MARBA-53257 format. One record per residue (C-alpha): residue number from 1; chain; x, y, z. Coordinates in steps of 0.2 Angstrom, whole numbers, plus 5000, padded with zeros to 4 digits. Example, Ala and Ser with C-alpha at 12.3 -4.5 7.8 and 13.67 -1.06 7.14 Angstrom:
+-----+-------+------+-------+------+
!   n ! chain ! east ! north !   up !
+-----+-------+------+-------+------+
!   1 !     A ! 5062 !  4978 ! 5039 !
!   2 !     A ! 5068 !  4995 ! 5036 !
+-----+-------+------+-------+------+
This chain:
+-----+-------+------+-------+------+
!   n ! chain ! east ! north !   up !
+-----+-------+------+-------+------+
!   1 !     A ! 4632 !  5159 ! 3677 !
!   2 !     A ! 4632 !  5140 ! 3674 !
!   3 !     A ! 4646 !  5129 ! 3681 !
!   4 !     A ! 4656 !  5127 ! 3664 !
!   5 !     A ! 4656 !  5146 ! 3661 !
!   6 !     A ! 4661 !  5148 ! 3679 !
!   7 !     A ! 4676 !  5136 ! 3678 !
!   8 !     A ! 4681 !  5144 ! 3661 !
!   9 !     A ! 4681 !  5161 ! 3668 !
!  10 !     A ! 4691 !  5155 ! 3683 !
!  11 !     A ! 4704 !  5148 ! 3672 !
!  12 !     A ! 4705 !  5163 ! 3661 !
!  13 !     A ! 4707 !  5175 ! 3676 !
!  14 !     A ! 4721 !  5164 ! 3683 !
!  15 !     A ! 4730 !  5164 ! 3667 !
!  16 !     A ! 4729 !  5183 ! 3666 !
!  17 !     A ! 4733 !  5185 ! 3684 !
!  18 !     A ! 4750 !  5177 ! 3681 !
!  19 !     A ! 4754 !  5191 ! 3670 !
!  20 !     A ! 4762 !  5204 ! 3681 !
!  21 !     A ! 4757 !  5218 ! 3669 !
!  22 !     A ! 4738 !  5214 ! 3671 !
!  23 !     A ! 4725 !  5220 ! 3683 !
!  24 !     A ! 4708 !  5212 ! 3686 !
!  25 !     A ! 4693 !  5219 ! 3696 !
!  26 !     A ! 4676 !  5212 ! 3698 !
!  27 !     A ! 4660 !  5221 ! 3703 !
!  28 !     A ! 4641 !  5218 ! 3703 !
!  29 !     A ! 4632 !  5231 ! 3693 !
!  30 !     A ! 4613 !  5232 ! 3691 !
!  31 !     A ! 4612 !  5214 ! 3698 !
!  32 !     A ! 4625 !  5206 ! 3686 !
!  33 !     A ! 4643 !  5202 ! 3690 !
!  34 !     A ! 4656 !  5210 ! 3678 !
!  35 !     A ! 4675 !  5207 ! 3676 !
!  36 !     A ! 4686 !  5221 ! 3670 !
!  37 !     A ! 4703 !  5216 ! 3664 !
!  38 !     A ! 4718 !  5228 ! 3660 !
!  39 !     A ! 4730 !  5218 ! 3650 !
!  40 !     A ! 4748 !  5224 ! 3647 !
!  41 !     A ! 4743 !  5241 ! 3654 !
!  42 !     A ! 4736 !  5246 ! 3637 !
!  43 !     A ! 4720 !  5236 ! 3633 !
!  44 !     A ! 4703 !  5234 ! 3643 !
!  45 !     A ! 4691 !  5221 ! 3642 !
!  46 !     A ! 4674 !  5219 ! 3651 !
!  47 !     A ! 4666 !  5202 ! 3653 !
!  48 !     A ! 4648 !  5199 ! 3659 !
!  49 !     A ! 4643 !  5185 ! 3670 !
!  50 !     A ! 4642 !  5173 ! 3655 !
!  51 !     A ! 4660 !  5176 ! 3652 !
!  52 !     A ! 4655 !  5185 ! 3636 !
!  53 !     A ! 4667 !  5199 ! 3631 !
!  54 !     A ! 4655 !  5215 ! 3630 !
!  55 !     A ! 4668 !  5228 ! 3629 !
!  56 !     A ! 4686 !  5230 ! 3622 !
!  57 !     A ! 4697 !  5245 ! 3619 !
!  58 !     A ! 4715 !  5249 ! 3618 !
!  59 !     A ! 4717 !  5261 ! 3633 !
!  60 !     A ! 4731 !  5265 ! 3644 !
!  61 !     A ! 4726 !  5257 ! 3661 !
!  62 !     A ! 4739 !  5255 ! 3674 !
!  63 !     A ! 4724 !  5256 ! 3687 !
!  64 !     A ! 4706 !  5251 ! 3684 !
!  65 !     A ! 4692 !  5253 ! 3697 !
!  66 !     A ! 4673 !  5251 ! 3697 !
!  67 !     A ! 4665 !  5267 ! 3705 !
!  68 !     A ! 4649 !  5277 ! 3703 !
!  69 !     A ! 4658 !  5291 ! 3694 !
!  70 !     A ! 4643 !  5300 ! 3687 !
!  71 !     A ! 4632 !  5298 ! 3703 !
!  72 !     A ! 4618 !  5289 ! 3695 !
!  73 !     A ! 4618 !  5274 ! 3706 !
!  74 !     A ! 4627 !  5262 ! 3695 !
!  75 !     A ! 4645 !  5258 ! 3695 !
!  76 !     A ! 4656 !  5264 ! 3680 !
!  77 !     A ! 4674 !  5259 ! 3676 !
!  78 !     A ! 4688 !  5271 ! 3678 !
!  79 !     A ! 4705 !  5268 ! 3669 !
!  80 !     A ! 4720 !  5278 ! 3675 !
!  81 !     A ! 4738 !  5280 ! 3674 !
!  82 !     A ! 4749 !  5292 ! 3683 !
!  83 !     A ! 4746 !  5305 ! 3670 !
!  84 !     A ! 4729 !  5300 ! 3661 !
!  85 !     A ! 4711 !  5296 ! 3666 !
!  86 !     A ! 4698 !  5287 ! 3656 !
!  87 !     A ! 4680 !  5284 ! 3659 !
!  88 !     A ! 4669 !  5270 ! 3654 !
!  89 !     A ! 4651 !  5273 ! 3659 !
!  90 !     A ! 4638 !  5260 ! 3662 !
!  91 !     A ! 4620 !  5263 ! 3655 !
!  92 !     A ! 4606 !  5255 ! 3664 !
!  93 !     A ! 4595 !  5258 ! 3649 !
!  94 !     A ! 4605 !  5248 ! 3637 !
!  95 !     A ! 4615 !  5238 ! 3650 !
!  96 !     A ! 4631 !  5242 ! 3641 !
!  97 !     A ! 4647 !  5251 ! 3645 !
!  98 !     A ! 4651 !  5266 ! 3635 !
!  99 !     A ! 4668 !  5274 ! 3632 !
! 100 !     A ! 4668 !  5293 ! 3635 !
! 101 !     A ! 4677 !  5302 ! 3621 !
! 102 !     A ! 4689 !  5316 ! 3626 !
! 103 !     A ! 4687 !  5312 ! 3644 !
! 104 !     A ! 4706 !  5310 ! 3645 !
! 105 !     A ! 4708 !  5329 ! 3641 !
! 106 !     A ! 4701 !  5333 ! 3659 !
! 107 !     A ! 4712 !  5325 ! 3672 !
! 108 !     A ! 4708 !  5323 ! 3690 !
! 109 !     A ! 4690 !  5325 ! 3686 !
! 110 !     A ! 4677 !  5328 ! 3700 !
! 111 !     A ! 4658 !  5328 ! 3699 !
! 112 !     A ! 4649 !  5343 ! 3705 !
! 113 !     A ! 4635 !  5336 ! 3716 !
! 114 !     A ! 4617 !  5336 ! 3708 !
! 115 !     A ! 4623 !  5341 ! 3691 !
! 116 !     A ! 4630 !  5333 ! 3675 !
! 117 !     A ! 4645 !  5344 ! 3676 !
! 118 !     A ! 4663 !  5340 ! 3682 !
! 119 !     A ! 4678 !  5350 ! 3684 !
! 120 !     A ! 4696 !  5345 ! 3681 !
! 121 !     A ! 4714 !  5351 ! 3686 !
! 122 !     A ! 4731 !  5350 ! 3678 !
! 123 !     A ! 4748 !  5358 ! 3679 !
! 124 !     A ! 4753 !  5370 ! 3665 !
! 125 !     A ! 4771 !  5373 ! 3670 !
! 126 !     A ! 4782 !  5384 ! 3681 !
! 127 !     A ! 4783 !  5370 ! 3695 !
! 128 !     A ! 4764 !  5370 ! 3696 !
! 129 !     A ! 4763 !  5389 ! 3698 !
! 130 !     A ! 4754 !  5389 ! 3681 !
! 131 !     A ! 4738 !  5378 ! 3682 !
! 132 !     A ! 4721 !  5375 ! 3673 !
! 133 !     A ! 4704 !  5369 ! 3678 !
! 134 !     A ! 4691 !  5365 ! 3666 !
! 135 !     A ! 4672 !  5364 ! 3668 !
! 136 !     A ! 4664 !  5351 ! 3657 !
! 137 !     A ! 4649 !  5340 ! 3655 !
! 138 !     A ! 4646 !  5323 ! 3646 !
! 139 !     A ! 4633 !  5321 ! 3632 !
! 140 !     A ! 4631 !  5307 ! 3619 !
! 141 !     A ! 4646 !  5298 ! 3627 !
! 142 !     A ! 4658 !  5313 ! 3624 !
! 143 !     A ! 4666 !  5325 ! 3637 !
! 144 !     A ! 4662 !  5344 ! 3631 !
! 145 !     A ! 4671 !  5359 ! 3639 !
! 146 !     A ! 4661 !  5373 ! 3645 !
! 147 !     A ! 4674 !  5384 ! 3654 !
! 148 !     A ! 4691 !  5387 ! 3660 !
! 149 !     A ! 4700 !  5394 ! 3675 !
! 150 !     A ! 4719 !  5398 ! 3671 !
! 151 !     A ! 4730 !  5402 ! 3686 !
! 152 !     A ! 4746 !  5411 ! 3684 !
! 153 !     A ! 4755 !  5412 ! 3701 !
! 154 !     A ! 4772 !  5412 ! 3692 !
! 155 !     A ! 4773 !  5430 ! 3684 !
! 156 !     A ! 4756 !  5439 ! 3682 !
! 157 !     A ! 4748 !  5433 ! 3699 !
! 158 !     A ! 4731 !  5432 ! 3691 !
! 159 !     A ! 4717 !  5420 ! 3688 !
! 160 !     A ! 4708 !  5421 ! 3672 !
! 161 !     A ! 4691 !  5414 ! 3670 !
! 162 !     A ! 4682 !  5412 ! 3653 !
! 163 !     A ! 4668 !  5402 ! 3644 !
! 164 !     A ! 4674 !  5390 ! 3630 !
! 165 !     A ! 4663 !  5398 ! 3617 !
! 166 !     A ! 4671 !  5415 ! 3621 !
! 167 !     A ! 4689 !  5419 ! 3618 !
! 168 !     A ! 4688 !  5435 ! 3630 !
! 169 !     A ! 4691 !  5433 ! 3648 !
! 170 !     A ! 4675 !  5434 ! 3658 !
! 171 !     A ! 4684 !  5439 ! 3674 !
! 172 !     A ! 4702 !  5442 ! 3679 !
! 173 !     A ! 4706 !  5442 ! 3698 !
! 174 !     A ! 4721 !  5442 ! 3709 !
! 175 !     A ! 4729 !  5426 ! 3715 !
! 176 !     A ! 4728 !  5434 ! 3733 !
! 177 !     A ! 4710 !  5427 ! 3733 !
! 178 !     A ! 4718 !  5410 ! 3736 !
! 179 !     A ! 4723 !  5415 ! 3753 !
! 180 !     A ! 4705 !  5415 ! 3759 !
! 181 !     A ! 4704 !  5396 ! 3756 !
! 182 !     A ! 4709 !  5382 ! 3767 !
! 183 !     A ! 4716 !  5372 ! 3753 !
! 184 !     A ! 4722 !  5387 ! 3742 !
! 185 !     A ! 4719 !  5385 ! 3724 !
! 186 !     A ! 4711 !  5368 ! 3726 !
! 187 !     A ! 4698 !  5376 ! 3738 !
! 188 !     A ! 4695 !  5390 ! 3727 !
! 189 !     A ! 4693 !  5379 ! 3711 !
! 190 !     A ! 4680 !  5368 ! 3720 !
! 191 !     A ! 4671 !  5383 ! 3727 !
! 192 !     A ! 4670 !  5393 ! 3711 !
! 193 !     A ! 4664 !  5379 ! 3700 !
! 194 !     A ! 4651 !  5374 ! 3713 !
! 195 !     A ! 4644 !  5392 ! 3715 !
! 196 !     A ! 4646 !  5397 ! 3697 !
! 197 !     A ! 4644 !  5382 ! 3685 !
! 198 !     A ! 4626 !  5388 ! 3680 !
! 199 !     A ! 4634 !  5403 ! 3672 !
! 200 !     A ! 4643 !  5392 ! 3659 !
+-----+-------+------+-------+------+
């Protein structure tokens, strides 16, 4: 970055930082410094080291953070609110950041080690006694569902597991199985997807 660009970037960041509704993070990715800016909690911009705007999208973004979300060795950008999660993945091949479509449908997503698969978790009612976890993967910058676990600890006391391409339940088990796991349903969800994700 030349001196003029550096000064201009500094002034830009100072002006934005004075806005209480904005959030700024910086990270070196693949040898280049990137600056991500969340403005008014509703718009994200990413600037490269030359102060060029290389990505802009209207996204709810109370919190933004650079992290290697897909475990490929390069930092990506996550944009979260208290209820939503979005993902912008860095591609080392194109040296661009790509927004992942439909990722917000899978809150609290966790990568399954050594795979391109993830699982999510969200409440579905009855004071979190109804809940769902989806298995999904990312292809062509889109999140695609593979399977679902639906827990009903409210009335039926059952856990239903099914593939996304099949409306019939693959398996129905009692919620009593959750007692075997240290973290209850979260331990069960983590263990099940890690052991059975290849079946989907």
